[in-house]
N, C-alpha and C positions, 0 to 999 in steps of 0.2 A: 967356831966350827964353820967351814966354808959352806955356802948354800948347797952345792952339789953333794957334799958329804952329809949334810943334814937331811937332804931328801933321801939319800941312800940308806941312812940309818933309820929313817921313818919307815921306808918300804920294808926293810929287813925286820924291824920290830913288829910291824903289822902282819907280815907273813908268819912270823913265829907265834904271835898271839892267836891268829886265825887257825893255824895248824894245831896249836895246843887245845883250843876250844873244840875243834872237830875231833881231836883224839879223845877228849873227855866225853863228848857226845857218843863217840863210837864205843867207848868202854861201857857207858850206861846202856846203850842199845844192845850190845852183845850179852850183857848180864841179864837183861830182861828177856832176850831171845833164848838164852841158854845154850848158844852155839855161835861160832864165828864164820861158818861156811855159808854165808848169805851173800851171793855175788852182787845183788842189786845195791845193797848198802855200801859195799866196797866201791862200786862204781860211783855212787853218790859222793863218797868221801874223796875219791880221786878227782872227780869233776870239780868239786868245791875247792879243793886245795890248789889245783892247777889254775882254775879260773882266777882265784884270789891273787895268786902270785903273778900271773901274766898281766892281769888288768892293772894291778898296782904299778908294775914296772912300766907299763905304757902310759897310764893316766897321770900319776903323780908328777913326773918331770914336765909334762905339758900343762898341768893345771896345779901349780903350787898352792892355790887357794884350798885345795883338798886337805892340806896339812892343817891350815888354820881352822877349817870347818870341823876337822876331827877333834881338835881341842875344845871347840865350842860345844860339840855334841856330848862330851864327857861331863860337862858341868851340870850341877843340879840348880834348878831355878825355883825360887819361892813363888813366882808369878805364873807357874805352869797351871793350866786348868785342872781343877780337882777331878772332873769327870774323866780327863784323859788318863790319870793314874789308874782308874778302875778299868778302862778299856785296855790299857797296856797290860795289866795283869791278866785280863781275860784272853788277850792275844797270846801271851806267853803260855798260859794254860792250854790253849788250843794247840799251840805248836808242840808242846811236850806230849799232849794227848796223841797227836798225829804220829810222833816218833814212837811213843809207847805202844800204840795199837799196831803199828807196822812191825815192831820187834816181836810182840806176842803172836801176831798173825804168822809171820814168816818163820819164827823159831819154834813155836809150840802148837798153835791152833790150826794153822793151815786152812783157813776158811775162805780167804779172798785173794787167791793168786791171780795175777794178771798175765796177759801174753807178754813174752819177753821182748818182742819187737817194740813194745810201747816205751821201752827205755830210750829209744831214739827221739821221739817227740818230747819225752820228759827232759832230756838233756837240752834240747833246743829251747824249751820253755824256760828252763833254769837259766841258761845263758842270756836269753832275751830279757828276762826279768831282772837279772843282775846288771846287765848293760843299761837298761832303762833307769834303774835306781842310781847308778853312778852318773849317768848322763844328767839326771835331775840334780844331783849333788853339785856338779861342776858349774851348773847354770843358776843355782840358787844358793847364795851364801847364807841363807837363813834356814837351811835344811837341817833342823835340829831334831832330837829324838822326841821332845815333848811339844805339845801345842801351847803356844803363848804368843803374844804380840811382843816382839823383841825390841822394845824401846831403847834398851841399852846398846843395841847393835845397829840402830838406824834402820829398822825393819822397812823394807819396801817390797813391792810386788815383783815377782819374777815373771818375765814374759818371753824369754828367749829359749832356745833349745826345745825340749819336749813340752815346755809350757805354752808353746804355740798351738798345741793340739789338744791337750787336756790340762785341767787345772791342778791335778794331783798325780803326776806321773810316777812318783815314788810308790804310792799305794797300788798303782797298776802293776808295778814290778813285784810287789808283795803278793798280789793275787796270782801272778804267773808262778811264783815260787810254790804257793800252796797247791797249785795244780800239778806242778812238776814233780814234787817229792814222791807221791804215791806211785807215779808212773815209772820213775827211775828205780825205786826199790822193788816194785812189783807187788804192791799190797793194796787191794781194793778196800780193805778194812781201814786203812790209814785215811781214806777220804772222809771218814766220820769226823776226824779232827781237822782235816784241811778245810772242809766246808764250814766248820765253826770259825776257823781262822779267817776265811774269806768273808763270812758274814760280819765278823768283828771289824774287818778292814773297811767294808762298805759303811758300817755305822760310824766309824771314826772319820771317814772321808766326809760324810754328811755333817757331822758335828763340827769338824774343823772348818769346813767351807762356810758354815753359818757364822762361826766366830770371826773369820776373816772378813766376811761381808759386813758384819756389824762393827768391827773394831779397827780394821786396817785401811788406811786412806788409799783410795784408788782401786781397791779390789773389786768393788761392785761394777765399776766401769770395765775392768778387765774381764769380769765374768760375763758381761753383756757381749763381749767379742768372742771369747773362748767359752762356748756354751756348755761343753760337756765336762763334768767333774772327774770322771774316772775312766770310762770306756768310750772312745771316739764313736760318735753316731748312735750311742745307746743311752748313756746317763752321765 
């Protein structure tokens, strides 16, 4: 298969998978809500699908390493940190709690409606968080799903792109997502789940940063130059 055709196939497959996952999420959301006339969630689905499609079309041809990294991120690794599996399950639970609370709030309980104009900053935060996550991926060939020292892939410190400003830009992107979702769908109750997710992200950032300091050559020196782990000028 020609390189251009391979990239096109990868982009199409990713768009189909992403749309399918969002459709499944939408089905679960509307079942919990007991109704489908929830404009905020439809807006969220539309923004997510359009962003995924457009960003893949733009990013993948310019950064073919994205395809290689996608394959590496699918693999399971025996040397992944045991504590990270616990944190990942907690983050997944927090995310589903956020979705579930939003569905119950907007469909049945009607306890925590937000001003509709907040959908605009919500979309901005979603796009910024997603862009930051992808920016980190194309500048860090070791941007895997689990925390481990990737001896099998020649693990080295990433210092370019967003890594010039914070040591864990991907996690900052996750924080922005947790803030964005309740604003887009219009549910204050969803913040109960998003705050748990944000707290879990902060915990994971600290644990991963400690692991890298202790086990990755050159990381301590990098940390002495880029002093903030997650939020510029804060922490």
